[in-house]
Backbone as CSV, one residue per row, in Angstrom:
resi,resn,N_x,N_y,N_z,CA_x,CA_y,CA_z,C_x,C_y,C_z
1,UNK,2.418,7.467,-17.437,1.781,6.214,-17.004,2.836,5.124,-16.869
2,UNK,2.923,4.558,-15.682,3.906,3.502,-15.422,3.186,2.205,-15.074
3,UNK,3.642,1.109,-15.659,3.063,-0.202,-15.373,4.175,-1.199,-15.056
4,UNK,4.001,-1.927,-13.966,4.923,-2.999,-13.585,4.210,-4.322,-13.791
5,UNK,4.829,-5.220,-14.542,4.249,-6.539,-14.761,5.233,-7.626,-14.349
6,UNK,4.856,-8.379,-13.329,5.621,-9.554,-12.923,4.919,-10.764,-13.514
7,UNK,5.639,-11.553,-14.310,5.035,-12.689,-14.998,5.705,-13.989,-14.553
8,UNK,4.949,-14.784,-13.786,5.408,-16.123,-13.354,6.807,-16.074,-12.744
9,UNK,6.975,-15.143,-11.819,8.290,-14.922,-11.216,8.542,-15.891,-10.057
10,UNK,9.692,-16.543,-10.124,10.166,-17.385,-9.025,11.590,-16.968,-8.676
11,UNK,11.938,-17.131,-7.396,13.299,-16.811,-6.956,13.761,-17.872,-5.978
12,UNK,14.941,-18.432,-6.291,15.572,-19.382,-5.385,16.826,-18.758,-4.795
13,UNK,17.020,-18.930,-3.509,18.229,-18.472,-2.839,18.814,-19.649,-2.069
14,UNK,20.036,-20.038,-2.424,20.712,-21.185,-1.808,19.836,-22.436,-1.841
15,UNK,19.173,-22.618,-2.985,18.370,-23.820,-3.179,16.968,-23.763,-2.606
16,UNK,16.663,-22.689,-1.879,15.335,-22.544,-1.277,14.493,-21.588,-2.107
17,UNK,13.279,-21.995,-2.459,12.369,-21.145,-3.223,11.723,-20.134,-2.275
18,UNK,12.019,-18.852,-2.490,11.466,-17.798,-1.626,10.308,-17.057,-2.292
19,UNK,10.271,-17.091,-3.615,9.132,-16.577,-4.388,8.788,-17.655,-5.416
20,UNK,7.505,-18.019,-5.491,7.115,-19.149,-6.322,5.994,-18.787,-7.297
21,UNK,6.359,-18.601,-8.569,5.402,-18.432,-9.663,4.384,-17.312,-9.387
22,UNK,4.890,-16.131,-9.088,4.033,-14.987,-8.760,3.854,-14.087,-9.977
23,UNK,2.612,-13.726,-10.258,2.285,-12.770,-11.318,1.472,-11.629,-10.722
24,UNK,1.978,-10.413,-10.879,1.334,-9.225,-10.312,1.460,-8.085,-11.320
25,UNK,0.416,-7.265,-11.405,0.479,-6.052,-12.210,0.191,-4.845,-11.315
26,UNK,1.041,-3.829,-11.390,0.874,-2.590,-10.625,0.886,-1.412,-11.602
27,UNK,-0.012,-0.458,-11.393,-0.144,0.649,-12.342,-0.114,2.000,-11.655
28,UNK,0.158,3.039,-12.432,0.185,4.415,-11.946,-1.143,4.785,-11.288
29,UNK,-1.060,5.574,-10.228,-2.256,6.055,-9.561,-2.987,5.004,-8.759
30,UNK,-2.302,3.901,-8.476,-2.901,2.844,-7.669,-1.959,2.452,-6.539
31,UNK,-2.554,2.052,-5.412,-1.785,1.556,-4.277,-1.950,0.045,-4.217
32,UNK,-0.839,-0.660,-4.342,-0.841,-2.122,-4.261,-0.311,-2.537,-2.899
33,UNK,-1.105,-3.285,-2.164,-0.697,-3.745,-0.848,-0.212,-5.184,-0.891
34,UNK,0.818,-5.476,-0.109,1.313,-6.844,0.047,1.092,-7.272,1.491
35,UNK,0.411,-8.385,1.666,0.072,-8.853,3.008,0.647,-10.249,3.218
36,UNK,1.055,-10.516,4.450,1.592,-11.840,4.776,2.411,-11.768,6.045
37,UNK,2.614,-12.906,6.672,3.408,-12.960,7.896,4.878,-12.740,7.562
38,UNK,5.696,-12.509,8.582,7.139,-12.374,8.368,7.675,-13.622,7.670
39,UNK,8.485,-13.398,6.647,9.055,-14.514,5.907,8.181,-15.026,4.780
40,UNK,7.056,-14.358,4.525,6.142,-14.823,3.476,6.606,-14.423,2.077
41,UNK,7.558,-13.461,1.997,8.098,-13.082,0.696,7.815,-11.648,0.281
42,UNK,7.186,-10.865,1.154,6.800,-9.493,0.797,8.019,-8.633,0.446
43,UNK,9.000,-8.601,1.334,10.185,-7.774,1.095,10.987,-8.315,-0.083
44,UNK,11.031,-9.617,-0.234,11.746,-10.221,-1.364,11.103,-9.792,-2.683
45,UNK,9.782,-9.721,-2.703,9.069,-9.287,-3.898,9.417,-7.831,-4.224
46,UNK,9.522,-7.015,-3.197,9.898,-5.610,-3.385,11.331,-5.491,-3.905
47,UNK,12.205,-6.329,-3.409,13.589,-6.328,-3.894,13.657,-6.695,-5.377
48,UNK,12.818,-7.625,-5.773,12.763,-8.025,-7.179,12.277,-6.871,-8.053
49,UNK,11.228,-6.184,-7.625,10.685,-5.062,-8.393,11.708,-3.939,-8.506
50,UNK,12.501,-3.753,-7.448,13.505,-2.685,-7.430,14.756,-3.040,-8.231
51,UNK,14.866,-4.304,-8.676,16.040,-4.711,-9.438,17.242,-5.043,-8.570
52,UNK,17.027,-5.142,-7.249,18.139,-5.453,-6.350,18.546,-6.922,-6.461
53,UNK,17.595,-7.758,-6.833,17.865,-9.158,-7.160,17.080,-9.485,-8.427
54,UNK,17.492,-10.510,-9.130,16.824,-10.890,-10.374,16.110,-12.229,-10.202
55,UNK,15.009,-12.437,-10.932,14.272,-13.695,-10.807,15.098,-14.885,-11.279
56,UNK,14.858,-16.026,-10.667,15.416,-17.274,-11.168,14.633,-17.721,-12.399
57,UNK,13.321,-17.494,-12.357,12.441,-17.766,-13.493,11.446,-16.616,-13.625
58,UNK,10.880,-16.462,-14.821,9.887,-15.425,-15.051,10.519,-14.084,-15.381
59,UNK,9.677,-13.089,-15.617,10.155,-11.768,-16.009,9.459,-10.667,-15.226
60,UNK,10.178,-9.551,-15.085,9.607,-8.328,-14.512,9.819,-7.226,-15.523
61,UNK,8.728,-6.647,-15.982,8.798,-5.579,-16.979,8.243,-4.285,-16.407
62,UNK,8.954,-3.205,-16.679,8.496,-1.867,-16.298,8.332,-1.071,-17.579
63,UNK,7.093,-0.744,-17.880,6.762,-0.069,-19.146,7.346,-0.828,-20.333
64,UNK,7.239,-2.153,-20.271,7.683,-2.989,-21.384,9.164,-3.295,-21.413
65,UNK,9.939,-2.713,-20.490,11.383,-2.968,-20.431,11.667,-4.003,-19.346
66,UNK,12.384,-5.043,-19.722,12.632,-6.145,-18.798,13.820,-5.853,-17.897
67,UNK,13.585,-6.008,-16.582,14.671,-5.858,-15.615,15.707,-6.957,-15.823
68,UNK,16.977,-6.569,-15.793,18.056,-7.526,-15.972,18.406,-7.786,-17.412
69,UNK,17.589,-7.241,-18.325,17.852,-7.414,-19.754,17.903,-6.058,-20.451
70,UNK,16.781,-5.347,-20.443,16.721,-4.027,-21.088,17.191,-2.916,-20.153
71,UNK,16.897,-3.074,-18.869,17.312,-2.090,-17.859,17.835,-2.832,-16.634
72,UNK,18.752,-2.172,-15.914,19.301,-2.769,-14.691,18.402,-2.495,-13.495
73,UNK,17.910,-1.259,-13.424,17.017,-0.837,-12.349,15.873,-0.023,-12.952
74,UNK,14.770,0.120,-12.247,13.730,1.031,-12.715,14.304,2.443,-12.881
75,UNK,13.840,3.158,-13.900,14.367,4.494,-14.186,14.074,5.484,-13.079
76,UNK,12.919,5.359,-12.443,12.502,6.338,-11.440,11.825,5.620,-10.279
77,UNK,12.562,5.475,-9.177,12.045,4.712,-8.033,12.549,5.310,-6.726
78,UNK,11.683,5.310,-5.723,12.058,5.660,-4.357,11.610,4.516,-3.463
79,UNK,12.477,4.063,-2.565,12.094,2.890,-1.773,12.639,2.942,-0.348
80,UNK,11.828,2.389,0.542,12.222,2.178,1.930,12.017,0.705,2.211
81,UNK,13.119,-0.037,2.271,13.064,-1.467,2.522,13.578,-1.756,3.927
82,UNK,12.729,-2.385,4.731,13.064,-2.697,6.110,13.393,-1.406,6.856
83,UNK,14.596,-1.240,7.385,14.903,-0.056,8.199,15.670,0.989,7.398
84,UNK,15.366,2.292,7.629,16.126,3.337,6.932,17.580,3.334,7.369
85,UNK,18.462,3.734,6.485,19.887,3.755,6.795,20.533,4.992,6.177
86,UNK,21.070,5.841,7.047,21.751,7.059,6.604,23.093,7.162,7.332
87,UNK,23.870,8.162,6.989,25.182,8.358,7.615,25.026,9.071,8.956
88,UNK,25.503,8.405,10.020,25.309,8.902,11.383,25.920,10.281,11.631
89,UNK,27.075,10.535,11.026,27.819,11.761,11.334,27.246,13.005,10.640
90,UNK,26.283,12.799,9.749,25.692,13.918,9.009,24.257,14.155,9.464
91,UNK,23.796,15.366,9.278,22.424,15.704,9.646,21.442,15.097,8.648
92,UNK,20.173,15.113,9.014,19.152,14.651,8.092,19.158,15.468,6.814
93,UNK,19.317,16.773,6.972,19.368,17.674,5.816,20.550,17.337,4.912
94,UNK,21.700,17.105,5.503,22.896,16.778,4.721,22.756,15.430,4.015
95,UNK,22.145,14.471,4.704,21.928,13.157,4.091,21.027,13.270,2.864
96,UNK,19.969,14.058,2.968,19.074,14.239,1.827,19.778,14.987,0.699
97,UNK,20.626,15.943,1.041,21.378,16.668,0.012,22.306,15.729,-0.747
98,UNK,22.915,14.785,-0.025,23.784,13.820,-0.698,22.990,12.924,-1.633
99,UNK,21.814,12.510,-1.200,20.946,11.725,-2.079,20.596,12.511,-3.339
100,UNK,20.221,13.776,-3.135,19.809,14.623,-4.258,20.962,14.912,-5.211
101,UNK,22.190,14.874,-4.708,23.348,15.212,-5.536,23.662,14.136,-6.581
102,UNK,23.113,12.935,-6.398,23.409,11.842,-7.323,22.793,12.109,-8.693
103,UNK,21.525,12.478,-8.698,20.827,12.693,-9.974,20.603,14.169,-10.292
104,UNK,20.762,14.999,-9.269,20.617,16.452,-9.448,19.266,16.837,-10.061
105,UNK,18.206,16.225,-9.542,16.871,16.497,-10.062,16.073,17.459,-9.193
106,UNK,16.486,17.632,-7.935,15.758,18.540,-7.045,16.738,19.486,-6.356
107,UNK,16.215,20.646,-5.927,17.063,21.657,-5.296,16.878,21.669,-3.779
108,UNK,17.594,22.583,-3.117,17.533,22.679,-1.651,16.132,23.008,-1.161
109,UNK,15.384,23.777,-1.942,14.030,24.124,-1.541,13.155,22.873,-1.449
110,UNK,13.309,21.976,-2.399,12.548,20.737,-2.366,12.925,19.894,-1.151
111,UNK,14.205,19.889,-0.791,14.650,19.137,0.381,13.984,19.673,1.644
112,UNK,13.919,21.000,1.766,13.254,21.615,2.918,11.762,21.295,2.917
113,UNK,11.160,21.305,1.726,9.734,20.985,1.604,9.439,19.562,2.064
114,UNK,10.297,18.635,1.650,10.030,17.232,1.962,10.273,16.946,3.446
115,UNK,11.207,17.650,4.052,11.385,17.524,5.504,10.110,17.938,6.232
116,UNK,9.543,19.055,5.802,8.290,19.523,6.406,7.155,18.540,6.136
117,UNK,7.156,17.963,4.954,6.096,17.041,4.561,6.054,15.804,5.455
118,UNK,7.220,15.349,5.916,7.267,14.166,6.782,7.249,14.535,8.261
119,UNK,7.054,15.816,8.549,6.922,16.240,9.938,8.224,16.478,10.658
120,UNK,9.304,16.746,9.908,10.585,17.110,10.513,10.829,18.594,10.273
121,UNK,11.038,19.332,11.347,11.316,20.760,11.208,12.719,20.955,10.639
122,UNK,12.992,22.136,10.157,14.332,22.422,9.640,15.368,22.274,10.747
123,UNK,14.976,22.618,11.960,15.873,22.460,13.113,16.200,20.981,13.334
124,UNK,15.178,20.139,13.233,15.402,18.691,13.353,16.283,18.188,12.220
125,UNK,16.058,18.754,11.027,16.838,18.351,9.865,18.312,18.643,10.018
126,UNK,18.650,19.614,10.865,20.047,19.990,11.045,20.729,19.182,12.161
127,UNK,19.950,18.347,12.847,20.496,17.494,13.901,21.173,16.282,13.263
128,UNK,22.270,15.809,13.865,22.959,14.643,13.326,22.066,13.410,13.404
129,UNK,22.160,12.598,12.357,21.289,11.431,12.239,21.431,10.478,13.423
130,UNK,22.646,10.361,13.971,22.863,9.429,15.087,22.088,9.836,16.334
131,UNK,21.626,11.097,16.375,20.854,11.584,17.516,19.352,11.510,17.269
132,UNK,18.962,11.021,16.106,17.546,10.888,15.783,16.908,9.752,16.583
133,UNK,15.671,9.942,16.971,14.887,8.843,17.543,14.509,7.887,16.420
134,UNK,13.996,6.704,16.780,13.579,5.744,15.755,12.491,6.326,14.862
135,UNK,11.571,7.073,15.466,10.508,7.689,14.694,11.030,8.724,13.717
136,UNK,12.009,9.524,14.151,12.598,10.535,13.270,13.348,9.863,12.115
137,UNK,14.034,8.764,12.417,14.745,8.026,11.363,13.759,7.504,10.314
138,UNK,12.622,7.009,10.796,11.616,6.493,9.871,11.059,7.620,8.988
139,UNK,10.826,8.770,9.586,10.320,9.919,8.825,11.343,10.360,7.771
140,UNK,12.613,10.367,8.133,13.649,10.752,7.175,13.733,9.730,6.047
141,UNK,13.562,8.455,6.389,13.558,7.421,5.360,12.449,7.643,4.347
142,UNK,11.275,8.011,4.825,10.150,8.287,3.935,10.434,9.529,3.095
143,UNK,11.079,10.526,3.703,11.467,11.727,2.947,12.376,11.366,1.783
144,UNK,13.313,10.459,2.031,14.215,10.035,0.969,13.490,9.332,-0.168
145,UNK,12.418,8.617,0.180,11.638,7.895,-0.835,10.963,8.857,-1.807
146,UNK,10.325,9.887,-1.266,9.489,10.762,-2.102,10.232,11.994,-2.613
147,UNK,11.501,12.139,-2.252,12.277,13.351,-2.525,12.226,13.787,-3.990
148,UNK,12.406,12.849,-4.905,12.576,13.203,-6.326,11.346,12.890,-7.180
149,UNK,10.175,12.874,-6.547,8.926,12.613,-7.271,9.014,11.331,-8.119
150,UNK,9.377,10.196,-7.518,9.590,8.985,-8.319,8.294,8.436,-8.912
151,UNK,8.440,7.728,-10.038,7.294,7.067,-10.666,6.844,5.858,-9.855
152,UNK,7.796,5.218,-9.166,7.496,4.035,-8.361,7.889,4.322,-6.917
153,UNK,6.952,4.117,-6.003,7.182,4.337,-4.574,6.995,3.008,-3.848
154,UNK,8.050,2.535,-3.201,7.993,1.269,-2.463,8.195,1.558,-0.972
155,UNK,7.218,1.159,-0.178,7.251,1.419,1.262,7.050,0.109,2.019
156,UNK,8.103,-0.351,2.651,8.086,-1.595,3.408,7.905,-1.264,4.893
157,UNK,6.716,-1.527,5.415,6.381,-1.218,6.809,6.693,0.249,7.159
158,UNK,6.121,1.211,6.439,6.457,2.623,6.670,5.981,3.178,8.010
159,UNK,5.042,2.488,8.685,4.542,2.999,9.969,5.348,2.498,11.159
160,UNK,6.384,1.689,10.910,7.228,1.206,12.014,7.775,2.372,12.833
161,UNK,7.724,2.249,14.144,8.316,3.215,15.088,7.615,4.572,15.101
162,UNK,6.479,4.682,14.442,5.781,5.969,14.392,4.624,6.011,15.385
163,UNK,4.411,7.199,15.958,3.264,7.390,16.836,2.016,7.629,15.985
164,UNK,0.907,7.906,16.657,-0.362,8.065,15.946,-0.297,9.162,14.896
165,UNK,0.321,10.285,15.239,0.419,11.387,14.277,1.293,10.992,13.089
166,UNK,2.327,10.200,13.355,3.193,9.732,12.282,2.481,8.778,11.342
167,UNK,1.639,7.929,11.898,0.858,6.985,11.086,-0.093,7.753,10.171
168,UNK,-0.752,8.765,10.732,-1.662,9.582,9.916,-0.904,10.309,8.815
169,UNK,0.307,10.727,9.129,1.145,11.406,8.132,1.492,10.446,6.990
170,UNK,1.811,9.198,7.322,2.113,8.200,6.291,0.902,7.987,5.392
171,UNK,-0.263,7.883,5.986,-1.487,7.716,5.199,-1.657,8.874,4.217
172,UNK,-1.435,10.087,4.712,-1.579,11.281,3.866,-0.586,11.250,2.711
173,UNK,0.656,10.872,3.002,1.690,10.832,1.962,1.365,9.770,0.910
174,UNK,0.913,8.611,1.354,0.552,7.553,0.402,-0.558,8.039,-0.529
175,UNK,-1.546,8.716,0.036,-2.645,9.233,-0.796,-2.147,10.303,-1.755
176,UNK,-1.231,11.148,-1.291,-0.672,12.197,-2.155,0.127,11.594,-3.309
177,UNK,0.903,10.558,-3.008,1.695,9.914,-4.047,0.797,9.220,-5.071
178,UNK,-0.268,8.620,-4.605,-1.250,7.999,-5.501,-1.872,9.068,-6.404
179,UNK,-2.280,10.181,-5.802,-2.911,11.259,-6.556,-1.940,11.862,-7.571
180,UNK,-0.665,11.886,-7.204,0.356,12.412,-8.117,0.531,11.506,-9.328
181,UNK,0.109,10.260,-9.195,0.205,9.324,-10.313,1.302,8.294,-10.183
182,UNK,1.874,8.168,-8.992,2.928,7.181,-8.775,2.329,5.777,-8.648
183,UNK,3.139,4.771,-8.955,2.830,3.384,-8.589,3.270,3.235,-7.136
184,UNK,2.352,2.937,-6.235,2.690,2.797,-4.819,2.527,1.337,-4.409
185,UNK,3.590,0.771,-3.844,3.560,-0.610,-3.357,3.921,-0.567,-1.879
186,UNK,3.056,-1.145,-1.049,3.220,-0.972,0.393,2.948,-2.268,1.151
187,UNK,3.724,-2.492,2.203,3.417,-3.543,3.163,3.124,-2.873,4.503
188,UNK,2.282,-3.510,5.299,1.980,-2.967,6.624,1.390,-4.077,7.482
189,UNK,1.935,-4.246,8.687,1.424,-5.285,9.575,0.015,-4.961,10.065
190,UNK,-0.317,-3.676,10.093,-1.650,-3.261,10.517,-2.615,-3.469,9.347
191,UNK,-3.423,-4.502,9.421,-4.308,-4.840,8.306,-5.337,-3.748,8.034
192,UNK,-5.755,-3.034,9.076,-6.736,-1.960,8.885,-6.156,-0.841,8.021
193,UNK,-4.887,-0.495,8.250,-4.238,0.552,7.458,-4.114,0.103,6.009
194,UNK,-3.724,-1.150,5.812,-3.570,-1.677,4.455,-4.922,-1.688,3.733
195,UNK,-5.958,-2.103,4.434,-7.293,-2.116,3.849,-7.742,-0.703,3.473
196,UNK,-7.380,0.254,4.297,-7.782,1.645,4.075,-7.088,2.259,2.865
197,UNK,-5.817,1.924,2.667,-5.012,2.607,1.656,-4.962,1.906,0.297
198,UNK,-5.005,0.576,0.303,-4.702,-0.163,-0.925,-5.914,-0.327,-1.841
199,UNK,-5.666,-0.202,-3.143,-6.686,-0.490,-4.153,-6.773,-1.987,-4.409
200,UNK,-5.661,-2.670,-4.274,-5.643,-4.133,-4.388,-4.618,-4.670,-3.399
201,UNK,-4.909,-5.844,-2.858,-4.031,-6.455,-1.858,-3.717,-7.886,-2.285
202,UNK,-2.427,-8.213,-2.298,-1.969,-9.558,-2.636,-1.498,-10.241,-1.348
203,UNK,-2.079,-11.384,-1.047,-1.687,-12.160,0.125,-0.646,-13.185,-0.279
204,UNK,0.509,-13.130,0.399,1.582,-14.084,0.131,1.702,-15.078,1.281
205,UNK,1.856,-16.336,0.921,2.098,-17.388,1.909,3.256,-18.238,1.423
206,UNK,4.357,-18.225,2.169,5.547,-18.996,1.800,5.993,-18.716,0.363
207,UNK,5.939,-17.436,-0.014,6.413,-17.031,-1.329,5.455,-17.272,-2.465
208,UNK,4.267,-17.776,-2.132,3.260,-18.080,-3.154,2.082,-17.122,-3.016
209,UNK,1.556,-16.674,-4.137,0.393,-15.802,-4.135,-0.832,-16.627,-3.769
210,UNK,-1.415,-16.301,-2.579,-2.522,-17.106,-2.070,-3.874,-16.478,-2.364
211,UNK,-3.910,-15.145,-2.479,-5.203,-14.477,-2.624,-4.986,-13.063,-3.142
212,UNK,-5.950,-12.561,-3.923,-5.940,-11.182,-4.378,-7.260,-10.537,-3.974
213,UNK,-7.179,-9.386,-3.304,-8.369,-8.644,-2.935,-8.331,-7.310,-3.632
214,UNK,-9.363,-6.991,-4.399,-9.416,-5.729,-5.110,-10.597,-4.904,-4.665
215,UNK,-10.383,-3.588,-4.614,-11.432,-2.669,-4.220,-12.509,-2.642,-5.302
216,UNK,-13.753,-2.722,-4.862,-14.868,-2.710,-5.817,-15.253,-1.260,-6.114
């Protein structure tokens, strides 16, 4: 069971407040949606949860451990923030193998499984990343997120550049990750998709929490 608690979190960058007094709780087996226009603070909030930046005020705790104090980063996290980025000269398969080599938690069989899970054939996986279409790059990015069965799954606009079949695949993966017991945090410009997938939705306006919608 994993719980993320953001308590009165604010973040200033170059004197500008980008997140203002936000408190959010996210738990295992739930999908938390973040809604708001571009620049509202959604991606910044995800960066804070991932430990990529630290709050100016307030605290972020993961299972009672404070980011920036007790831990530097969440112990188990997979994330896709903005656009996926891999090494152009290597294949999708090779890129995933390099990711897996850092923690050595999954084997080659799992890499092949996750390629299939995101709709990339093994043949596609052997193609160099620089030759991937935008949709294929997005699918590989999602594969990297779920590769090691992380406790926390962060997906920032995961349906970008995907066709209808790709969007349905993302929905299926989000539901699978929820069922597996992961904390899933997702943004999506398509409000219908967010409404369909999320158990609770936080609306951000200019870095401030404006509204919370929870599934009844």
